Steps between C-alpha positions, in 0.01 A plus 500: 500500500786728588647417154172594340500838668858563392415409141201736512717781636762450232228505231352824626848655518584402149171625370567831663840521337350412160241784538775745583684393183194555288434839650861592437483403138186701448656801668811467286298471180297810597819697575645388159190611317513836672863538399422415141211738503714770650775434246251503215357823626847652505551390142171670383579867443329795335484454125589744220514465123772643275415520131787490252519595134281810534572869562387687805255696282344170389472368860343826613248470217422136605444624853375178665495123452269214605699240703377167619683276750409144598348504855422872485216592729171500312664331195485818297762713332642803682586826343871590489585869423811653355686721750765639264725197521307182563142380529375450860171367637224729617441261798770307696611184306773259623672230298813286510749423224289219359219734402370478138254788448268545206505860370303689240405853383258670537401438858150354536343470845435152643691326216571127530732285276209309365299810404419555129421847387311584172690795346419713196599835339662697631724229631779726618831353607477160670816383679603178683799450727784260432718425810877524460615458857403508866747621765472553873685740728467570871195718448324411180425243228577649157352363177659608173280456184424617151158621391411362156227627265209269409371705211644648174489877443389661173576869499359745239653843469302758298618810323332734261621773266218719640606619849145545621339173383268335759468126519154387603560121507762231434408135451691185414376154397647179355558130561810581703317760714368336816455665840262255675630201695473299822799591714648317806685804639715347773612217273566735209288291254250592232254218516355526152341789315151627466341650184527877473186703453560747212804724442754590763501879560767729637382654834638834368215672317418853389862602534752698304652256255843664528506490882793258506314242715535141374204270463585177680319170467595199723409193300493128559834358357497322166759269328403596145494819303164643407308771319376802689251776397539846647201745496545861575256793515665842471293825486200289420664324210543118502839357403627145499796285407600134520843350575660178616625462856785268602439236767397681825709306743473530875672804633578649154413844363394567140491871414329640191537878404196618310493817295197700388563721198260645244209297643682169471635260775831324438757295700817705525730254683491213741729311739486199736681417819496200727431712808387847605500710820197505727298815463173621636258563217480865403161664491469771236182670590311600806220759543657667799805683359524857640699812431818464695535126450812364328568316171763228547763385253306173447191698392302447817364774725542544873420758768850476645832629361787256488823432306301371203287812454515648149240782498246698709138489409361845417175412317269205526140383475571225749625250245683673218694825500838672473811506722804729483851353522676558829803656316601651171632306207857576406526798281476395131380620171202277434381737227755507227349674191440182302336325791266755635167467324181453703241610247376775727617862483373758758530852372446650851513391858160653596344619175690823512857480624790277408719602794463650845460426865201285588275510799220718639402823316738788547526850356778392269339445156771248410386276787339169404190438702497140611334294770419125518131607510520680164418285204680622195404359154719210382646724226697690768810347655362552851179318398656181375579265794574177314874488500489126436343565161773758417775269621348226286535726197870565591577135526320414184719741300817458704821360353652187655742700723228732641261208556761291683598805708142547628445126556818472704399787729147381586432231752158390387362513143223722632738797529450813298617862484226731649354772291524869584149487659597201712817667623318820580244300697785325677636835610173582668467149654852527652420848634183372661675203667829670580457425872427132448745389233613135510848415614766494231275678243723748314327827420519597132726800473602697191398459138333184370421391145152392402376312189260792416611639162474866428616476138669276254839558660409626852327374818378627834707490824403580852708653785375320811681741725392833348171369363587623148396359167667552165425368150844597351714191550682337213438129457838452358702643787287409806681351798248577767392279796188284490287360782317191385140416579362147517151374419349228709 
């Protein structure tokens, strides 16, 4: 019996020891898991994306990306914004060096890798990320990648011999023209195309044809060349032309330069490249342009002055108007005797005088009465305010040297030399706004040439400092300054 008790005691003792061993193993496993978790947590760091192969201007234009990570809370893509150097998330996101994000542009809220989006014109740029490397430092996880285009770009650039031509509509159609597809954005795949409904139209309508703004069409890539028809409506007249496009491969650009002359549309030149820089689409026309806004070098209009500002808006109906260049052109004789023929000769400035100071009535009989409110007949130099038409006449009769000289000086093809009436009105406008002139606008000073002819061999000039007009300037020996105006 005593032996039985001893055996029972030993059994209970061993059982207790066994329980302690199991508890120790469990505790050890828990501690190991905590260490792994802590180590894993230390490896997960704030994430940022560096995009290579693109300029800072391109990245600023892109602005933000949609980024999806496996295990991300909610399972949806997060917006990453460009901070001047890299793209960073708008909410805290941690990842380790094994991260393989899916990236696309543009950012779409609540985007998931399996999502398919029906897209159509205007497609705009569609980009997908291609990872190059993932590195980790003490404070961040850095992903380096490229952004590749999913579409092909067709760019049409229009130009007309007539400075003031207005384009009402631009359409394209053809077997190779497709803008409708099913897109899987985060995987960078076009999952088949859908039939287009009718022609594809440029979003730029009712705009100056010579405004310098390209008409861009992002199209579904093709592997074969194809025929394209281009339809244009200018000043109410319908024009069209057909041409053959090369294969529109992914990421490529095909540019056609179209020329309107004597009521006909033609293809002037073309070129193709395998890639093109990212650019936000330019919008040619709004209905909210105001006096004091600025015309940019790319033909767009803005309310703010910057390094790309070309001219200052001085007349507008809200959509179209005139802008004066911020500075003079270099002094040059645009008007050599053989070149200067506009088809308009103005015998007098105001119906009476060919020379004199202009402004409000004074006792001096030789004083030209002028005010922006006075409407002189078009037969007087101060009554003709269409300098674009006069400049058109000069260019039409100019020799090759004079024509090239003018074209080299202008920035946009909508440039023209203002008439005497326009320069006189500018003098009043500058006087009225002298206390609110834009920064870096150079006030016109001294004598300026105009395209207003006073005779077969003479033209009108205007002294913007003394407010003096004269008709006795020789076309052959003119070397006066000019201040270009721009239509928009």
